[in-house]
N, C-alpha and C positions, 0 to 999 in steps of 0.2 A: 535520559536515554533508555534504550530498550523497547520492548514491545509492551504497550500499555492499553492499546485500543484495537478494535477490529480493523480500523484503517491502517494502523501500524502493521498489523499482521498481513493485510492485503498487500501493502507496499513491499514487505520483506519477501513474501511469496512471489510477487511479480518480478522482483530482482533476482530470483533464483533460489531462495531458501526452500528446503524440502520440509522443514518443520519449524514452527515457531512456538515459543514458550512464554507464558505470562507468569512470572514468579512473584515479585514483590507486591504488585497490586492485588493479585489473587489471595496472597496470604493476609494482606491487610483487611480485605473484605471478609475473609474467613474468620478473622479475629473479632469482627463486628457481629458475626452471627450468620446462621444459615440463610436467612432471608436476604441479607445484604450480599452474600456470596452469589446466590441464585440470580439476583437482580443484575449484578455485575456481569455474570456469564451471559445472561440473556442480552444485555446491551452489546457486549463484544460480538456475539453471534449476529445480531441485527446489523451492526456496523459493517462487519465483514460481508454479509449478504448484500447490503446496499452497494458497497464498493464493487462487488462482483457484478451486480445488476448493471451498474453504470458503465462498466467496460464490456459488457456482453459475455461474461464468463459464466458458464453453467457449473463449473467445478473449480476448486482451488488450483488444480493442475492447469486449467486453461488460462489462469492468470499469467503464467510464464510465457504464453504464446501471444499475448497482446502487446501492441506497440507501446513503448515507454516514452513518456514526455517528461524530461527531467529539467527543471529550471531552478534559478535562484542559487541559494547557498549549497543545495544538494548537488547541483550541476557543477559548481565551482569545486566542491569536494571531490567529485568523481574525476574531473579534469586534473586536479592536483595529484591524484593517484595514477595519472597517466592514461586514463580511458579516453578514447576518442568518441565523442557524442555528436550525432548529426545536428546540423543547425536547423532550427524550426522557424518557419515564417508563416504568415497568414496570407492566404489568397484573398484579395479584396473582392473579387468577383464571386467567389464561392463562400467566403466567410468561414472557411474551415482550415485547420492547420495543414501544411504540407512540409515535407522534409527536403531540404536543399541537397543533401548528400545522396539522394536516391537516383 
């Protein structure tokens, strides 16, 4: 669990987190040495940047303004907590997702 990658950070921010922290993986890399730590941090930043690019967000704040598509076990977990999530379907003609609850 927890935030371990840039993608994890992007997901948390998109779901409404104002701040994310990477504790254990960061400390483990720091124990391995400065080069390992810097490589880890660079990877996290690249992963976060890629996630932002793919959803069209120019800043981490914009991640919260993008439409969420939640599927699988994560969707089941949210629904178990009582959240109502819109149903997602694919338009055959357009080949892109549409939301049935809109």
